[in-house]
C-alpha positions as CSV (number, residue, x, y, z in Angstrom):
1,M,0.2,0.0,0.1
2,S,1.1,3.5,-0.8
3,K,2.7,5.3,2.2
4,A,0.8,8.7,0.7
5,M,-2.2,6.9,1.7
6,V,-1.8,5.7,5.2
7,S,0.1,8.8,6.5
8,F,-1.0,11.6,8.4
9,Y,-1.1,15.3,7.1
10,S,2.8,15.6,8.0
11,A,2.1,19.5,9.3
12,I,-0.1,18.0,12.1
13,V,2.7,15.6,13.2
14,K,5.2,18.4,13.1
15,F,3.2,20.5,15.3
16,I,2.4,17.9,17.7
17,V,5.6,16.9,18.0
18,S,7.0,20.4,18.7
19,L,4.5,20.8,21.6
20,G,6.6,18.0,23.3
21,L,3.4,16.7,25.3
22,C,5.0,14.0,27.1
23,L,2.5,11.4,25.9
24,S,2.9,7.8,25.0
25,K,3.3,6.6,21.2
26,P,-0.3,5.1,21.3
27,Q,-1.6,8.3,22.8
28,L,0.2,10.5,20.4
29,N,-1.3,8.6,17.5
30,H,-4.8,8.6,19.0
31,L,-4.5,12.5,19.5
32,V,-3.1,13.0,15.7
33,S,-5.7,10.8,14.4
34,M,-8.6,13.0,16.3
35,M,-7.2,16.1,14.8
36,H,-6.7,14.8,11.5
37,G,-10.5,13.5,11.6
38,I,-11.9,16.9,12.9
39,I,-10.2,18.9,10.0
40,L,-11.0,16.4,7.3
41,S,-14.6,15.2,8.3
42,E,-17.4,17.7,6.8
43,G,-20.9,18.1,8.2
44,R,-21.5,16.8,11.6
45,K,-18.6,15.7,13.7
46,T,-19.5,12.6,15.9
47,I,-16.8,10.6,17.2
48,S,-17.7,7.9,14.6
49,Q,-17.3,10.7,11.9
50,I,-13.9,11.7,13.1
51,R,-12.8,8.0,13.2
52,N,-13.7,7.6,9.6
53,H,-11.9,10.4,8.4
54,S,-8.9,9.9,10.6
55,G,-6.8,7.9,8.2
56,K,-6.1,5.0,10.4
57,D,-8.3,1.9,10.8
58,R,-8.7,1.8,14.3
59,D,-11.7,0.6,16.3
60,L,-14.0,3.3,17.7
61,S,-13.9,2.2,21.1
62,C,-10.1,3.0,21.0
63,M,-10.8,6.5,20.4
64,T,-13.5,6.7,23.1
65,R,-11.3,5.3,25.7
66,F,-8.5,7.7,24.8
67,L,-11.0,10.6,25.9
68,K,-12.5,8.8,28.8
69,E,-9.9,6.5,30.4
70,S,-6.5,6.7,28.9
71,P,-3.9,8.3,31.6
72,W,-2.8,11.6,30.1
73,C,-3.1,15.0,31.7
74,A,-5.2,17.6,30.2
75,N,-3.4,20.5,32.3
76,R,-0.2,19.6,31.0
77,V,-1.2,19.3,27.5
78,Q,-2.9,23.1,27.9
79,R,0.2,24.1,29.5
80,R,2.6,23.0,26.8
81,R,0.3,24.4,24.1
82,M,0.2,27.7,25.9
83,N,3.9,27.9,26.2
84,H,4.5,26.9,22.6
85,L,2.0,29.7,21.4
86,M,3.9,32.7,23.2
87,S,7.3,31.2,21.6
88,T,5.7,31.4,18.4
89,I,4.1,35.1,18.9
90,R,7.9,36.1,20.4
91,R,9.6,34.5,17.3
92,A,7.1,36.1,14.7
93,R,7.7,39.6,16.7
94,I,11.4,39.1,16.4
95,K,11.3,38.2,12.7
96,R,8.9,41.2,12.0
97,G,11.3,43.7,14.0
98,D,8.0,44.8,15.6
99,E,9.0,47.1,18.5
100,R,5.4,47.4,19.8
101,H,5.3,44.2,22.1
102,I,1.3,44.5,22.3
103,I,-0.7,41.7,23.1
104,F,-4.4,41.0,23.1
105,L,-6.2,39.0,25.9
106,I,-9.9,38.6,25.0
107,I,-12.5,37.2,27.6
108,D,-16.0,36.0,26.7
109,D,-18.2,32.9,27.4
110,S,-20.0,30.7,25.0
111,G,-22.3,28.0,25.4
112,C,-22.6,24.4,23.8
113,H,-26.3,24.0,23.2
114,K,-27.7,20.3,23.8
115,N,-31.3,19.1,23.1
116,R,-33.5,19.2,26.0
117,S,-34.1,15.3,25.7
118,T,-30.4,14.8,26.4
119,K,-30.5,13.7,30.1
120,T,-27.7,11.3,30.7
121,M,-24.7,13.8,29.4
122,E,-22.9,14.9,32.7
123,A,-22.8,18.5,33.9
124,L,-25.5,19.9,31.5
125,D,-27.7,22.8,32.9
126,F,-29.5,25.6,31.9
127,H,-27.4,28.7,31.0
128,F,-28.3,32.1,30.0
129,S,-27.5,32.3,26.0
130,H,-27.1,36.3,25.1
131,T,-27.9,35.0,21.6
132,E,-31.2,33.8,22.2
133,G,-32.3,36.2,25.1
134,K,-33.0,33.1,27.2
135,S,-31.8,30.1,29.4
136,V,-30.9,26.8,27.2
137,W,-29.9,23.4,28.2
138,S,-26.1,23.5,27.5
139,H,-22.5,23.6,28.8
140,C,-21.1,27.0,29.2
141,L,-17.4,28.0,29.3
142,V,-15.6,31.2,30.0
143,T,-13.1,31.4,27.2
144,A,-9.9,33.5,26.4
145,H,-8.5,34.2,22.9
146,V,-5.0,35.9,22.2
147,V,-4.4,38.1,19.2
148,A,-0.8,39.3,18.2
149,E,1.4,39.5,15.7
150,G,-0.9,38.5,12.8
151,Y,-2.0,35.4,14.8
152,S,-5.3,34.9,16.3
153,F,-5.0,31.8,18.7
154,A,-8.0,30.4,20.6
155,W,-6.0,30.1,24.1
156,D,-7.9,28.9,27.2
157,F,-11.0,27.9,28.9
158,R,-12.9,27.3,32.2
159,P,-16.1,25.6,32.2
160,Y,-18.8,27.1,34.4
161,F,-21.2,25.4,36.6
162,R,-24.3,27.4,38.3
163,K,-24.5,27.7,42.2
164,S,-27.1,25.1,42.5
165,Y,-25.4,22.6,40.5
166,C,-22.4,23.0,42.5
167,E,-24.2,22.3,45.6
168,E,-25.7,19.1,44.2
169,S,-22.4,17.9,42.8
170,G,-20.1,19.0,45.7
171,H,-18.1,21.5,43.4
172,P,-17.0,24.6,44.7
173,F,-18.7,27.7,43.1
174,K,-17.1,30.1,40.7
175,S,-18.9,33.1,39.4
176,K,-17.8,33.9,35.5
177,N,-16.0,36.8,36.8
178,E,-13.8,34.8,38.9
179,L,-13.3,32.4,36.2
180,A,-12.0,35.1,33.8
181,W,-9.8,36.3,36.8
182,E,-8.1,32.9,36.9
183,M,-7.2,33.2,33.1
184,V,-6.0,36.7,33.6
185,H,-3.9,35.8,36.5
186,A,-2.3,33.1,34.6
187,F,-1.2,34.6,31.5
188,P,2.3,34.4,31.0
189,A,3.2,38.1,29.8
190,A,6.7,39.1,29.8
191,D,7.5,42.6,31.4
192,D,8.3,44.0,28.4
193,E,5.1,43.2,26.8
194,Q,1.9,45.3,27.3
195,V,-1.5,43.5,27.5
196,Y,-4.4,44.8,26.4
197,V,-7.5,42.7,27.9
198,L,-10.8,43.1,25.8
199,M,-14.1,42.3,26.9
200,D,-17.8,43.0,26.9
201,S,-20.2,44.6,29.3
202,W,-20.9,41.5,31.5
203,Y,-16.9,41.2,32.7
204,T,-16.1,44.9,32.7
205,S,-16.1,45.0,36.8
206,K,-13.8,46.6,39.3
207,K,-12.6,43.1,40.4
208,L,-11.4,42.4,37.2
209,V,-10.1,45.7,36.3
210,D,-8.0,45.7,39.7
211,A,-7.0,41.9,38.7
212,C,-5.6,43.4,35.1
213,N,-3.9,46.5,37.1
214,S,-2.2,44.1,39.4
215,K,-0.6,42.3,36.6
216,G,0.4,45.5,34.5
217,F,-2.3,45.0,32.0
218,H,-4.7,47.4,30.7
219,V,-8.5,47.0,30.2
220,I,-10.5,48.0,27.2
221,G,-14.2,47.0,27.6
222,A,-17.7,47.9,27.2
223,V,-19.6,49.2,30.1
224,K,-23.3,49.5,30.5
225,S,-24.8,52.8,30.1
226,N,-26.1,53.1,33.4
227,R,-23.0,53.1,35.1
228,K,-22.3,56.6,36.5
229,I,-19.6,59.3,35.6
230,C,-18.5,62.5,37.5
231,P,-18.2,65.5,35.2
232,A,-17.7,68.6,37.0
233,G,-18.2,66.7,40.2
234,I,-21.7,65.8,39.8
235,Q,-22.7,61.8,39.6
236,I,-24.9,60.9,36.5
237,P,-25.4,57.9,34.7
238,M,-23.7,57.8,31.0
239,S,-27.0,57.2,29.3
240,E,-28.6,60.4,31.0
241,F,-25.6,62.4,30.4
242,G,-25.5,61.6,26.9
243,N,-29.4,62.2,26.3
244,R,-29.2,65.4,28.6
245,Y,-26.1,67.3,28.1
246,I,-24.2,66.3,25.0
247,Q,-24.5,68.1,21.7
248,N,-23.8,67.3,18.5
249,T,-21.1,69.8,18.4
250,D,-19.1,68.2,21.5
251,L,-18.4,65.0,19.4
252,H,-15.4,64.0,17.5
253,S,-16.1,62.1,14.4
254,V,-14.1,58.6,14.0
255,T,-13.4,56.6,11.1
256,V,-12.4,52.9,12.3
257,K,-11.1,50.7,9.3
258,D,-13.5,48.2,8.3
259,K,-16.0,49.3,11.0
260,G,-17.3,52.4,9.9
261,R,-17.4,56.0,11.2
262,F,-18.8,57.0,14.8
263,R,-19.8,60.2,16.5
264,V,-17.6,60.2,20.0
265,Y,-17.6,61.9,23.0
266,S,-14.5,61.4,25.3
267,Y,-14.5,61.5,29.2
268,E,-11.7,60.9,31.8
269,G,-12.1,60.5,35.4
270,S,-13.9,58.1,37.6
271,I,-16.8,55.8,36.5
272,S,-18.8,54.2,39.3
273,D,-16.2,52.4,41.7
274,I,-13.2,52.4,39.1
275,K,-11.1,55.4,40.1
276,N,-9.6,56.8,36.9
277,A,-10.2,55.8,33.3
278,K,-11.0,57.4,30.0
279,V,-14.5,56.3,28.8
280,L,-16.0,56.7,25.3
281,L,-19.6,57.4,24.6
282,S,-20.2,56.5,20.9
283,W,-23.1,56.8,18.4
284,D,-22.9,54.8,15.1
285,K,-22.4,57.2,12.1
286,K,-24.6,59.9,13.6
287,F,-25.5,61.4,16.9
288,N,-29.0,60.9,18.1
289,P,-29.5,62.4,21.8
290,D,-32.6,59.7,22.3
291,K,-30.5,56.8,21.6
292,T,-28.2,55.1,24.1
293,P,-24.7,55.4,23.5
294,F,-22.5,52.7,23.3
295,C,-19.9,52.9,26.1
296,I,-16.1,51.9,26.2
297,L,-13.8,51.8,29.0
298,C,-10.2,52.2,28.8
299,T,-7.6,52.1,31.7
300,D,-4.8,53.4,29.2
301,T,-5.6,57.1,29.5
302,A,-2.5,57.6,27.3
303,L,-4.4,56.1,24.1
304,D,-6.1,58.6,21.6
305,V,-9.7,57.8,20.9
306,V,-9.0,56.3,17.6
307,T,-6.7,53.6,18.9
308,I,-9.2,52.7,21.8
309,L,-11.9,51.9,19.0
310,E,-9.4,50.1,16.9
311,Y,-8.2,48.0,19.7
312,Y,-11.6,47.5,21.1
313,H,-13.0,46.1,17.9
314,V,-10.1,43.2,17.8
315,R,-12.5,41.7,20.4
316,W,-14.5,40.3,17.5
317,E,-11.8,38.0,16.9
318,I,-13.3,35.8,19.6
319,E,-16.8,35.8,18.2
320,T,-15.1,34.9,14.8
321,G,-13.3,32.2,16.5
322,Y,-16.5,30.8,18.4
323,R,-18.1,30.8,14.5
324,Y,-15.2,28.6,13.2
325,F,-15.1,26.4,16.3
326,K,-18.7,25.5,16.1
327,E,-19.5,25.4,12.3
328,L,-16.1,24.2,11.1
329,L,-14.5,22.0,13.8
330,G,-17.4,20.8,15.7
331,F,-16.5,22.2,19.2
332,D,-20.3,21.6,20.6
333,Q,-21.3,18.7,18.5
334,Y,-20.0,16.0,20.9
335,Q,-22.2,13.1,22.0
336,M,-20.1,11.7,25.1
337,L,-21.7,11.3,28.2
338,S,-18.9,11.9,30.5
339,F,-17.7,15.2,31.1
340,K,-13.8,14.2,31.7
341,A,-14.3,13.1,28.0
342,I,-16.1,16.0,26.9
343,E,-13.3,18.6,28.4
344,R,-10.3,16.5,26.8
345,Y,-12.6,16.6,23.6
346,W,-12.4,20.5,24.0
347,V,-8.7,20.4,24.6
348,I,-8.0,18.5,21.5
349,Q,-10.3,21.2,19.8
350,Y,-8.2,24.1,21.1
351,L,-4.8,22.1,19.7
352,T,-6.7,21.8,16.2
353,Q,-7.7,25.4,16.2
354,N,-4.1,26.5,17.0
355,F,-2.5,23.9,14.5
356,L,-5.0,25.7,11.8
357,E,-4.0,29.4,12.8
358,V,-0.3,28.5,12.5
359,Q,-0.9,27.2,9.1
360,R,-3.2,30.0,7.9
361,S,-0.2,32.5,8.9
362,E,2.3,30.5,7.1
363,W,0.0,30.4,3.9
364,S,-1.0,33.8,3.7
365,K,2.2,35.3,3.2
366,G,1.1,35.7,-0.3
367,S,-2.4,36.6,0.2
368,P,-4.5,36.7,3.5
369,L,-6.7,33.5,4.0
370,S,-9.1,32.7,6.7
371,L,-9.4,29.5,8.8
372,G,-11.8,27.9,6.6
373,D,-9.6,28.6,3.7
374,T,-6.9,26.8,5.3
375,V,-9.2,23.6,6.2
376,R,-10.3,23.7,2.4
377,R,-6.8,23.7,1.4
378,I,-5.8,20.9,3.9
379,R,-8.6,18.8,2.5
380,S,-7.7,19.5,-0.8
381,E,-4.1,18.2,-0.4
382,M,-5.5,15.0,1.4
383,L,-7.8,14.4,-1.7
384,G,-4.9,14.9,-3.9
385,Q,-3.0,12.0,-1.7
386,L,-5.7,9.9,-2.4
387,V,-5.8,10.2,-6.1
388,V,-2.1,9.3,-6.2
389,Y,-2.7,6.4,-4.1
390,V,-5.2,5.1,-6.4
391,Y,-3.3,6.0,-9.3
392,Q,-0.4,3.8,-7.9
393,E,-2.5,1.1,-7.0
394,G,-3.8,0.9,-10.4
395,L,-0.2,0.9,-11.9
396,A,0.5,-2.1,-9.4
397,N,-2.7,-3.7,-10.7
398,T,-4.0,-4.1,-7.1
399,P,-7.4,-5.6,-7.1
400,L,-10.3,-3.2,-7.2
401,K,-11.7,-5.2,-4.1
402,Q,-8.8,-4.5,-2.2
403,V,-8.4,-0.7,-3.0
404,L,-12.0,-0.3,-1.9
405,R,-11.8,-2.2,1.3
406,T,-8.9,-0.1,2.0
407,L,-10.6,3.2,1.4
408,K,-13.8,2.0,3.3
409,L,-16.1,1.9,0.2
410,I,-18.5,0.3,-1.5
411,A,-18.7,-0.5,-5.1
């Protein structure tokens, strides 16, 4: 049989080997098989589908045991992966000669929705979905995403459990803000790197801002318009201030690349219980005193209005990342019942996204590519290998039944 047919996509193997995960050879084979199958399978990604596209003929139970029972440490895999990503970012910075050592750390949460009839899957609960505006039956994760030096990496995650579930299961309860604090606190920035933590209004709290300040990080986050500012020594909610006191002549017209034009009012001072920050009240395209402004807080008061808006809009990288995770890689399509297996599946999903992002960056030197373009190119190259295999087997006069059996096809 042709080696081209049975081999894994070589770049995946090189990526995994470079991480130094300290896994056994069988465990590494299972890991690479799963990444291979996740990338190559189209449509819904069950473990069975992933196995069928993995390039190796192994029993389905072997893959499920790898997720449920095999003795490997998911946290160690996570740490090795993150160390590798930081090294990749720093090498790229040196290569580009970039003197601005800026890293964006984006915090948000996402849900993996399941059918209400799914009863036996561990740790499912009703979690509020911002997209649907109601509680849905799901797993919920607080996640972090890193953008730097042209890379956009899925970074870390923490499962979130509601207090009632924690009381029933004996787990210590941690709020979403506390989980976000853990990821900020653990982020391994060097002294010469300026980290901007980007977040939406659900996470912009004094506790998280203080946590970022203690690490030397700055926060750029949306804030709710009912937060009070103190212009001229008088406390007033931002929405009321915009409605009663701001005139069109008080605003700056700001254009942000690829995002459009905004009318912006800039305030610097205290906001609720946060001592000193720059706050932007912005209206899309034109000022309307009857419309609630979109409000952004920035703890780096040296930044100008345009830069704050440009930096804040980097936050959308995590939203794009969620879409690719779910639609392209099947992040939320698992059917395992064990939560340990589900967490390990998420760890492998993060490895897969990181590999694809490294590959995307490498292939984007000629023209920009998306993660979807990268997946399609890999699938095309693997299909090319398949055609070469069939051609070589034809030249070798291999019986058709044997070729079909190898390819798991029926004539």
